[in-house]
N, C-alpha and C positions, 0 to 999 in steps of 0.2 A: 578333385579338390573342392569344386563347387558343391557337389553332392554331399561331401563330408561336412562342409560348413552349414549346408541346409539342415543336415541331420542334427547338428549341434543347436541350431536356432529353432528347430521345430519343437515347440513345447508339447504338442500332442504326442510326438514320438517318445519324448522323455516320460510322459505319463504312462504310455503303453509298456515301456521298459520296467517301470516301477510295478505296474499291475502284474506283469509276467512273473515277478518274484513271488507275489502272493499266490498266483496260479500254480507255480511250481510246488509251493507248500501244500496247496489243496490236493494236487495230484499225488503227493507223497502218501496220502491216506487211502488212495483208491484200492490198493491191493488188500489193505487191512479190512476195509468195510466189505469188500467182495466176499470175504470168508464168513461174514456174519450171517446168521439165519435171519429170516424175515422178522421174527420176534425180537431178536437182539438189535436189529437195525431200528425197528420201531421204538424200542426202549431208549434209544439215544435221546429222544425228545425229553423224556423224564430226567435223564442224566444232565442234559444241557440246562434245564430249568433249575435243577439243584445247584449246579455250578454258578449260575447267575445269582441265585439267592445267597450264595456264600461270598459274593463280591467280585466274581469275574465279570468282564464286560462282553458286549456283543462282539467287539473287535477281537477279543481274546479267543472266542470260540468260533469265529468266522471260518477259518480253513476247514475245521472238522465238520461244521454244520453244512457248509457248501458241499463237501465230499459226501456226506450222508444224503443230501438232497439229490445229488447226481446218481448215487447208487440206487436210491428209491425210484428215481425216474426211469432208470434202466429196467428195473423189475416190473414196475406198474404200467409205465407208458410205452416201454420199448424204445426209449429215446435217451441218448447220452449227451449231456452238455458238452459242447466243444470248448476248447480253451478260451476262444474269443467270447463265448457266452459267459464264461466265468468272469472275464474282465468286465463285461457289461453288468453283471450282478454286483460286483464290488463297487463299481461307480454308483449304482443305484442305492446301495446300502449307505454310501457316504453322503447322500442328499444332493446328488449331482444329476446331470442329464447325460444319458448314454445315446449317442447317435449311431444307430445301426441300420444298415440297408434293409430294404424289403426282402423278406425270405430268409433272414438270418435267425429267425426263431425267437422273437422278442417275448412271445407268450411264455415260452419255456424259461427264458432268462429271468423273468419276473418271479419264478418260483424260489429262486435263491435268496434274495433279500426279503421276500415275503415270509418264507419259513423262518429265517433267522430272526426277524423282528417280531414275529408272532410269538416267539418263545418268552417274551417279557410278559405276555398276558394282557397287554394294554390295547390290543387290537390293531389290525392293519387293514387299511382301505385300498383296494385295487380299483382304480378308476378307469372306466372305458368310455368310448364315445357313444355307444348305444346299447339298448337292452339286449339285443341279439348277441353282441360280443360278450357282454357281462354274463349272460346265461351260458353261452358256449364255453367260455374260459373257466367259469366256476365249476361246471360239470366235468370238463376235460381235466383241468389241473387239480380239481377237488379230489380226484382219486388218489393223487400223490399225497396231498395233505392228510387225507383220511388214513392212508396207510401209515403215516408217521404220527397218528394220534391227535391230529388237530381238527377242529370243527370249522366248516366253511359255511358262510351265509351269503345270500343273494338279495340285493335290493333292486327291484324293478318296479315299473309303474303298475299300480292296481293292487298292491299288497294290503292286507289288513294290518291293523295296529300290532296285533300279537306276532304276526309274521315278521314285521319290521323289527320289533323289539328283539325277537329271537335272532334275527340275522345280524343285528349290531352287537349282540352279546357273543357271537362266535369269535374265534381267534382271528379269522380272516374273512373280510366281507367284500364281495365284488359288487359293483354298481356303477351307475353313470354319474358324471359331475352334477347334472341337474338334480338327480334324486338325493345325493348327499347334501347338496346346498339347500334344497327345499326342506329337507328333514331338519336341518339346522335352524332354519327360519321358523318352521312350525314348532319346534321344541321351545323356541323363545316366545311363543304365543299361548302356551298351555296354562291352565289354571292350577294344575296339580303336578307335582314332580313325577308321579307314577305314569303320567301321560307323555313323558319324554321318551324318545327311542334311542338317541345317540348317547354314547359314552364320551369322555373327553377325547378330543381329536389328537391322536398320537402320531401315526405315520401314514402318509398317502403316497402310493406309487401310481403315477399317472401315465397311462398308455396313450400314445398319440399326443404327447404333452404339448406340442406346438398348436395343435387344433384346439385343445381345451384351454390352455392358459394364455393363448394369444388370440386366435381367431374368434373364440367365443367370449373373450374378455371385454369386447365392446358393449355387450348387452348385459346389464345386471339382472340377477334373479329377482323377480318381483312376485309377491303374493298380494292379491288385491281383493277388495270386496266392492259391492255396488255403491255408486255415488248418486247423489240426487241432482247432478248438474243437468240443465235442459239440453235436449238434442236439436231443437228447432234451429238454433243459430247456424249449425253446420250446413243445413239445406239452404238457408237464406244466403249465406256467404258463397256457397258453391255455385249459385246461379250467376253471381256477378263476375267471378274470376275469369271465365272464358271470354268475357267482353273486353278484357285488358289486352294490350298489345306488347309483345316482347320488345325491349329496348326503349319504347316510348314510355310505357307504364311500369316496367320492372326490368331489372338486370339479373342475369344468371351467371354465376361463377361455377362452372361444371367441375373444375378441379377441387374446389373446396366444398362443393355441393351446397351452395348458398344462393338464395334468391331474395332480392330486396326491392321494395317499391321505390320508384323514382318520386321526385317532388310532384310531377304531373300525375303519376299514378295515385299518390296519396289523395290529391284533390278529387280525382275521378271516383275513387272508392268512397270518400266522404260524401260526395254528391249522391252516389247510388244508394248508400245506406241512410242518407238523410240526417247526417250528423255534422257538427261543426269541426271537431278536431278528433281524429282517430287516435291520437296519442294523449288525449286528455286522461286524467287519472280515472274518471268514471268509465272510460272505454277500454280499459286494460284488457278485459276478457275478450271484447270484440276484436281488438287489435291482434290478440293471440290467434283468434279464429281465422282472421284474414291471412296471417303469416302461414299458418298450417295448411290452409286451403291452397294458397299460392304454391307452397312446397309440393303438395299432393298433385297439383295440376301440372307443374313444370318439371319437377325432378323425379317423381315416382312413376316409373314406366310399367304399364301393364304387360304381363308375360315376361318381364325381366325381374322387377323388384317384387311383384305380386301377381297372383292370378285371381280371376273371379270364377268360383266354382260353386254350383248349387246356391246361388244367391249370396255367397259369402266371399269376402276378400281374404285370401290366404297368402301369407308372406312366403316368398321364395328365398331360401338361404343363399346368400351371395357366394359362399365358398363351396357349397355342396350341390346347389341346384335343387335341394330337397324342399318339398312343401312343408312348412312349419305349422301343422295343424294346431289350433288353439293358441298360438302365439300372436300377440297384437302389438302394433306400434304404440308407443306411449305418447303422452302429452297431447292427446286429441288428434294425432296424425292419422290414426287408423280410421277414426270417424270421418275425417276430412276426405279420405280416399273413398270410403263407403258412399259419402254424399256425391263425390265426383262420378262414381260408377253407377249411381242410381239404385243401389241395393239398400236393404234395411240398415238403418244406422243404429248400432248397438249403444247401450248406455256407457258413459264413461265410468271408470272405476276409481276407487280410492286406494292408494297404496297402504297396505297394512304392515308389510315388512319387506325389506329389500337389502341386498348385499351384492357387491361385485365378486366375480370369481377370484380376482386378485386378493381381495381382503378375506374371502373365505379360506382359500388355501394357505394363506400366510398365518392362519391360526393353528395349523398343525405344528406339532413339535418338530417334525421333519417331513419334507416333501422331496420326492425325486421323480424323474420322468424319463421316458424312452420314446424315440421316434426315428424315422429315417431321415428327417430334415429338421435340424435345429440350429446349426452353426451360423446361418445367416442372421439369426435373431438372438445370438448370444448376448449382445449388449443389453437387450430388453430383459432377458431372463436374469442377468446379473443385477440390473438396476431395480427390478420389481421384486424378484424372488430370492436373489442371492445365490442363484444356481449357475455354475459354469457348464460348458458342454465338452464332453470327451468323445472324440470320433473313434469308435471301435473298429478295428480292421475286419474285413470280411473273411469268412472261413475259407472260401476259395477265391481265387483271383477274379476280379470283375472283368468280364469279356464284352460287356455291352458297348456298342458304338453310338456315341452321341453326335449326330450330324449337325452341321451349321444350319441356322434358320434359313428358310426360303421366303423371300420377301416379294410381294406383288403390290401394285398400286391400289387395286380395287378389291373389295370384299367378294364380289362375284367371281373375279378371276381367281381368288384364293381358294374358294370352295370347289371350283372346277378342277384346280390343280390337285387338291386333296382327293377328290373323287377319282381322278385319273390314276393317282398312285395306289389308292385302295384297289382299284380294278386290276392293275398290273400285278399286285402282290396276291390278290385273291385267286387269280388264274393259276399261280404256282402252288396255291394251297397254304401259303404262309399266313398265320393268324394276324389280324390287325385290331388293335384297340385304339379308338379315336377319342381323344379328350376334348370336350367342349366346356365353355364356362357358363352356359345357360340352357334352359329347357328349349327356348326359342331356337337356338342354334342347332341343338340336337335334332329337332323336328325338321329344320331346313335341310340339314345334311341327309337325314333319313329319306326325305322326299326325293332328293337327287339320286340316292342309291336305288330307290324303288324304280325310278325311271330307267336306270341302267340294268335292272333285273338282278341286282346283287343282294342275296339274302343276308340279313343282319339282325342283331338284337339291339334294341334301344333301352338303355337302363334309365328309367325315369326317377330313380332314387326316392321311391316312396316307402318301400318295405325292405327293411335291412336284411331279412332272411333271403328274400328273393334276389336282392342285390348280391349277396355273398355267393349264391349259386351261379348267377350269371357271370360274375367276375371270375369265379374259380374256373369256369369253363371257357374263358376267353383265350386260353392258350391252346385250344384244340385245333386240329388241322382244318383249314378253310373257314374258321370263325371270323366274323367281322362284328365287333361290338362298339357301340357308341355310348359313351358314359360321361356324365359331368365329372370334373376332375377329381373330386374326392369320393365319389360313390363307391360303395363296397370296400372302403378302407379297412384294413385289418385282415383282409383275405388274401392268401397267396394264390398266384396264378401258376399252376403247374402245367408244363408243356406236354402236349399230346405226342403220340408216337410219330416219329419221323419229322417233327417240327424243328428239332435242333439242326438237322441237315439242311433245312430251308432258311436258316438264319435266325431261328428263334422268334420270339414275339416282336412284332413291329408296333411301336407306339407313335401315333401322329397327334400332335397338338394343333388345334385349329386357331389358337389365339394365345398370346402370352398373357398370363395372369399378372395382376399388379404386384404380386409377391413372387419372387424367385423361388421361394420355398414350395409354393403350390405347384409350380412347373417341375420342380425336382421330384415332388411326390408322384407326379404322373410319369416322369422318366423312370422312377424307381420300380414301376410295375414290371419292367423288363430286366432280364439279367440276374435272376435270383440264383444263389448258390452256384455261381460259375457258368450258368446257362448263357448261350449267345443271345443277342437281342440288338435292336436298333431303335433309336428315337430321333424324331425330327419335329420341329415346329414350323407351321405355316403362318405367315403374318401379312396383313395388308395395311396400307397407310390409312385405311378407314376404320381400323380397329380402335376401340375406345382408348386404350393405353397409348397408342401411337398418336392419335388425334389430339389428345390432351397434353402429352408429355414429350413427344420426340419427333413428330412427323416433319416439322419444317426443315430441320437440319438434314434429316435423312432424304427427304424429297429433293433437296438441293444436291445431295451426293448422287442420287439416282439420275437427276438431270445431267450432271457432269458426265456420268457414265453412259448417257444416251439411251437409257432404258425406256421402252414404251409401256403402255398399260398391261399388255398381255404377257410380257416376258418376265419369267421368274428369275430372281437373282439370289445368289448365295455369296454373302460377303461378310467376312469376320469383323470388319470395321463397323458395319451396320449392326451386326449382332451385339457388339460391345456398346453401341449407342443405345440399343434397346435395354441392355442390362443396366446402363446408367439411369435410364428413365425409370426402371423398376426400383432402383436404389432410392431415387428421389421420392417415389410413392411410398416405399417402405418407411422412409424417414418421416414422411408426413403422417402415415398411419400410426406409427409409434407415438408421435407427438399427440395425436388424437386420443389414443388409449391412455397415455401418460396424463393428459389433461383430465380425462374422465376419472382416473384414479386419484389425482390430486384433490379434486372436488369431493370424491367419495371418502378420502382419508379424513376430511373435516368431519363428515357425518359418521365415519367409522369410530372415531374417538368417542363421540357422543353415544353411538350404539353400544360400545363396550360398557360405558357407565350404566346405561339403562338395562342391558342384558345381565350385567353382574348384579345389579340391584334385584332384578327379577329372580336370579338364581338363588340369591340369599334367602329371599322370601319363600321360594319353592322348596328349598332345603330345610325349611322349618325353623330357621333362625328366629329367635324371639325379637320382635321388632318394637316392643313396648318403649324402649329407650328412644328409638328413632321417631316414634309417634310423639312422644313428649317433646323431643327436640323440634319437631315440625310445629307443634302447638306454640312453642315459645317463639319460633321464627315468624309464624303467622301473626302473632300478637305484635311483635316488633314492626313487621311490615305494615300492618294496619295502622298502627300509631303514627308511623312516619308519613303515611299518606294524609292523615287528617291533622297532623301537627304542622306540616309544611315547614316553612322556615322559622316559625315562631318558637320561642324558648319556653314560655310559661303556658301551662294547661289552660288558664283562663282565656288565652288568645287562640286556642285550638278550636276546631269545629267539633265540639264534644258531642252534640246531638248526632252528627253524622258518624262519629267514632262508635258510639254506643249502638246505633242501628246496624253498622257493619259488624260489630262484635256479636250481636245477636244472631246475625246470619251465619257468621263464620265459626266462632268458637265459644259463644256464651248464650245458648238457647234459653229463652224465657228468664233472662236475668232481671234483677230489680235495682240495678245500679242507676243512680241519677246523675245527670250532668253537673248539678250544683255541687255534689260531693267531690267529683273529680277536680272541679275548678279551684278547690281549696288545697289541693295536694301539689307536691313538687312533681316534676316530670318523671323522675326515677320511681317515685311512689306510685304514680298512675300505672307505669309499666309493671311494677311488682304486683300491684293489686289485680290487674287484669290477668296476669300470668297465674297468680295464685288461684283466682276464681276459676279460670279455665282448667287448671289441673284438678281442682276440687271436683268440678263437673265430670271430668274424665274418670276420676277415681270412683265417683258415685255410680257412673255407668258400669264400671268394672264390677262393683258390688251387685248391681241389678242383674247384669247378664251372666256374671261368673267369669273368672279369669280365662278359662279355656275358650268360652264362647266369644269373648271380646277379641282374643288373639286371632280366632278364625275370621271374625268380622274385619279386623285390621288387615289380615293377609289378603282376603278377597277384595276388599275395597282398594287397597294399594295396587294390586295387580290390575284391576279394572281401570282405575284412574290413570295409572302409568301407561297402559296400552292405548287408551283413548287419546291422551295428550301426546303420546309419541306418534300416533298416526297423524294427528293434526300437524305436528311439528314436521314430519316427513313431507307433508303437502306444502307447508310454508317454506321449507328449505328448497323444495323443487321450484316453487314460484320465484324465490330469491335467485336461484341459479339461472333461471330463464332470462331474467332481466339484468343480471349483474354485469354482463359484458358492455353495457352502455356506459358504465363508469369509466371505461377506457378513453372515451371522448373527453373526459375531464382530467386526463393525465393521471388516472389512478389505477392501480393494479387490481383487476377484477377479483383475482383469487384471494388477494390480501383483504379486500373489502368483504368478500364472502366469508372469510375466516372470522373477521371481527364481528360482522353482523350475525353470523351463525352462532357465535359464542354468546352474544347478547340474547338472541332468541332462545338459545338452550337454557340460559340462566332464568329467563322469564318462564320457560316451560317448567323448570324445577319449582319455581315459586308457585305456579298454578297447580302443580301436582300437590305440593304441601297444603295449599289452601283447600283444594277440593277434597283431599284425603281427610283432613281434619273435620270438614263440614259433614262428610258422609259418616265418618266413624262416630260422630256425636248423634247421628240420627237413624242409621240403618240397622235393621235386624236381619239375620239370615233365616228366611222362611224356607228356603230350598237351596240345596247345594248347586252352584252354577255348573253348567256343562260347557263343552268347548264351542268355539265360534263356528258358525255355518256360513254357507255361500261364499267361500273363498276360492279364488281362481289363481292358478299358477300361470306364468307367461310362457310356458314352453310345451304345453300339452293339449291334446285334443279333448280329453275328458276333463270335466270339472269334478273336484272332490268336494264333498260336503260333510260338514261336521254338525254337532248340535249347538243350539244358541247359547249365548252367555247371559246368565242372569245373576244378579247379586241378591235381590230380594223381590218380593211380589208387591208391585205398585201398579195400580190401574193407570191406563194411558191418560185418562181424564182426571185423575186425582191431582191434588196440589203437589208440586214437587217438594220432596223432603229437604232440599237444600235451603228452603226458606226464601226463595226469590219472589214468591207470590204468583209465579206462572204455573200453567198446567204442566204435568210431568212430560207429556209428549212434546211440548214446545221448549222445554228446558233441558235438564240432564238426560231425559229419556229420548232425545233426538237420535242418539247413536245406539239405543238399546234394541 
């Protein structure tokens, strides 16, 4: 009776029952398509496209399209989709998340919704976690798509413009989340539409969806260029921080990863720097340097958070243990670490374009994803992306045995116990895969195994292809493999001969991760397709998770049980306590990501306005009316500044008004203040607007309509880009300090929204004013090329493009804006 009630209440079981009905319909076409010739089967693609053009929907043709894909896979790949894979495909087509265990063939599952959605001709992006998997899957599954008459493209690092453009124009495009996101940002920096590579974002199918949409969502994509901020301060501040004492001069909250100066610490820092008040408005930049240096010194640990290699500070990814070549901490933190480690301090950079993965993927018409572990994060997927999770049954019954955790008091005792179990299993020939959460721990364990004379592989997670090969071989008899928890993800571990009889692959975790999902990913390495397997985690009270979130209660329980330092215990109550600690950390991490997104949402609305404006200009939209509207607004704005509160023109600062008019919208005018003083306010307004439009029309006659449209287009793009970059920097500065408003009982996010709105409106006014000023003065002597010296925050190599120029003006010439300054000191600062 209890099982019956459970079945009624289990929503997932209901979903599976509904999916089975569609699968039955798909299966009903199998015998029909088996009789088709290869040509007939391939021609079904044309048939489906015609039916869609006549009004049928993708849902209408789904059963047949899936059946065609299955039949093609049988012939081309020698693989037949299982019924459970069909279920996964339906879930993915519907814009949901399919949770499927490791080894259930997610790569093949993806072909079903990919083929179906590619029939619309709008493009499908299959998103993977690295270039290796994108290349492998596009070549492997590409045979199937090509057989059915579809084109497949591949986006990986280092492609030329033409290669990217061609890949995006294909029916199906494989690539990484970074490549897709950076191409979107680059497309919104180009000066000509022909230089854009992406089409409209239609459908994204995300492999390892939890890794991409959750783990990587903490760090936004950033394209940056060189900044002129001085580097000396980093070195100066780095010298004083080691002289401060913990608790006396600063306090550390390891849970929140926050460090703050105490009152005493403030006084000491001020004395060492020779200033009166660190928090004075004039010392804002210095105060920021102190905070970042303090964070670098106390919270950022060498060989855990970063490594120093060949004189460079390289970030270690906290989830994969991989070295993130080319990626840098933002906000001056990377420079602070460089100063701490005594290596060359690189210049800070200015953000040219940025977006979070959350906001990038939410722009697609439809997004779906697949992974072995998503259910624990379903709330986040629903709240951020509107995607729920459906757990797809395994094709064969799961035989893996998940043992209870073994808990020891000390870290040393824990590693000794792990080595002992590895040794015992290695003697029998049973393969062992050991998961660690850091490079440092991998090396520590490796050294212990070397002393015991146990041969093993250490996966350092630097090269994806090498990773895949090592992980694939981890199931062979006698193999011992040490890997960071996520390394080699996307690769199946196939058991060697005789390994099933030894109990299958043994997975040992040396520490619980702060996310249960990452632990589940490690467990999922064993027991694929009904194989036997065993998993177990070893934990010590000195592990970071336990020390910060659960040790006190569990230590009390261990004392009650009378356990000493060397005795391992296996206790379900303690295991539950550890899981509760993980839940608390997961909740906190979700709040952090949600907070990042809430702030980026403010910027995202502004980004949409700017990028839509750019798109209209790039698409060749006639912007003459927009320019005239800008001229009128600039006139109104200028008058309001010099009129102040006064009603009558004779009370205005007319001399100042006319000087500003000459700089902004009336070059070389001959209007006199005396004439304006005799007019009504509305007449002054009308006169200035009339004269400004006359000058604009005169310029159109001189240059020709076509040439002026090109000037307007290039000027507007250049000005919008320059002001947007400054605005990004200003918004970043605002976000850094806005949390202080909480001390005044004000909501920082609300304050950020209000101030960000005001700043955005001011930016729009600045764009209008500068655009008008340039349009009145600039000629196109040379067509501009694309921006150079841009750096992405995820890659080892820097990509360079050509410089942007609107017109030929000498660096020492007078600036055409009329400011009286040299061009290099005024508008040419950013050129």
